[in-house]
N, C-alpha and C positions, 0 to 999 in steps of 0.2 A: 525099696529106695535107700540108697546109701547116703548117710550123712557125713559132712565134714565137721571137724571140731575146731572152733576158733576161740582162742583165749586172749587175755589182755596183751601179752607180748606180741601175739600175731596182729592184733589191732594196731598196736603202736608202730609196727613195721609197715603197715599199709600206706600207700600213697594217699595224701590228704583227701582228694576227691573220691577215691575209691572207698575210703573209710566212711566218709559222710554218706555216700550212696548206700553202703552196706548196712550201717547202723540205723539209718533213717528208714530202711525198708523193714526192719525187724518188728516194728510195732503193728504192722498190718495196715488195713484200710483206715484212712483218716478223713476228716472233713477238709475239703478244699474250698476256701472262701476268699472273696475279694474284700479288702477293708478300704473303705472310702473316707477320706478326710479332706479338710480345707483349712488353710491358716487364716489369720485375721486380715491378711492382705488380699484374700480371695483366691490364692493359688491352690488348685485342686491336686490331690494325690490319690493314687489307687495302687494297691499292692496285694499280691497273693500270699496267703498264709495257710499252712497245713497243720496248725497246732491248736485249733479252736477246741475248747473243752467246756462242758456244762459244769457250773459251780453250784447252782441251786435254783429252785423254782419260786421261793417266797422269802425274800424278793427274787425276781428273775435275774440271775447273774450268769455271765459267761466270762471266759478268759482266754488269752492267747499268749504265746511266748514271743518276745522280741530278742533277737540275737545281740551279741556284744556290740558296743558302739565303736567298732573299728572303722566304720565308714558312716556317712550321714544316714540317720534313720528318720526320714521325712514323716513317715506314719506316726511314730512315737512323738516326735516333736510337735506335730499338729494336734495330737490328742492332748498332750500336756498343756499346750497353749490355749486350746479352745474348749476342751472337755467333752467333745462330741465326735462320734465316728459311726460308720455304717458297716454292717456285715452282710455280704451278698453271696448267695449260693451260686455255684457254677452249674451250667447245663451243657448239653451237647452243642448248642449254638455259640457258647461263649468260652469254652475251656481253652481253646488255642490262643485266643487273644488274652485271656486271663493269665496264661503261662508267660506271655511276653512281658507282663508287668513286672516280672522279677528282674528284668534288665535294669541296670543302674543309670536311669535317666537323671539329668540335672534337675535341680529343684524347680527351675522356671518352666520345665516341661510337664504338662499334664499327661499322665498315663492314659486317661480317658481318650484324649485326642491322639496320642501316639499309637494306641492300639486299635482305635476305632470303636471303642465301647461307649455307648451313649450314656450321658449323665441324666439323672432324674432327681429333682428336688420335690419331696413329698410334704405337702402342707408347709408348716413353718420350721421343719427340722433343719438344723444348721448344715450338717454334713451331706455330701452328695451320695446318692444311691446309684446302682447300676440299673439302667432302665430295663434291660433284657434279662435280668435276674428274676426268677419266678418267686423265690423265697428270700426275703430280705428284712432286716430289722436294724433299728437305730439304737445306739447305746450312749449312755452318759458315763464318763470316766469316773471310777470309784477309788481305785487303789493301784499303786505300783509296788510290787514286791521284788526287790533285787536278789538274785540268786548268786551269791558270792562264789560258789563252787566253779561256775563256768562263765560268769559275767553276763548271763542272760537276765531278762526281767519278765515277770508274770504280770500282765496287764489285765485288771479285772474291771468289768463294766456292768452297769445295770441296763437291762433291756427295757426301753421305754416306748418304742414304736415298732409295730410289726405289720408286714404286708405279705400275705400268703394267699394263694388261689383258694377260693371258697370251696371248690369241689375236692380239695386235698385235705380238708379238715373233717375227720370222721365223727360219728355221733358221740364218742367218748373223748373228743378233743385231741386225739392222736393226729399229728400232722404226717400225712403220707408223702414224704419227700421223694419217694420213687415215682409216684404218680406225677409229681411236680417236675420230674426230669432231672433231679439233682445228680451231679457227677461227683464221684469220690476220687481219692488219690492214694497211691502207695509209693513210698519212697519220695523222691523229689520231682519226678517227671512222668509217672505212669498213671494215666487217668482211666477211670472205669465207670461204666454204668452198672446197675445192680439188679438182682432178681431176688425177691423175698422168698424165703423158705416157709415161714409161718409167723404169726403173732401168737405168743404164748399167754395163757392165763396167769394171774397172780399166783406165785408159788407159795404153797403152804406145806408144812411138814407132815400133815396127815393125809395127803392125797398125791397121786401121781401127776406129773406135769401134763397139762392139756393144752391143745391149740384152741384159739378163738374161732 
């Protein structure tokens, strides 16, 4: 297989959308999630993100990246205003509608209604969930870290409410998202199902790696 070499000068000369697609693809497979929010007036918002990362388990924290405020960021505005949001996994039934949420709808338009994704309110959690998402959890806003280098922001939240299929939680509490039908993404628009190779034992320096 012959490789091509791309350097900074080459990236600088790329057309904007080509550069975004190219660089965004380099990181490999990523989580594709829908983030659901609502403002204090009750207007719902739903948007797809591919930057979800695990921060820690005690307390349970996760984070995602919000791009620069060159256009209205309804998700971020709602999170700052209310302090709550939901994170919903994609699956084979929802990924096409989920992708459509990246369109720039006006604030008064609910992406739930515009894309045909059903809203679910679980117990007394403030923000809306995606009904057809199999793995979903609610977060409380904890911290916003502004990244001056490129104008993005890291939004950190505490996971306070979780809904997962019972048959997808294994005896050691591992959540089998493949069994739940979770879809992943590469780049900005390439969606994938997955096939597990193996689960590995805890690595120790005095023994060879073993599969579970």
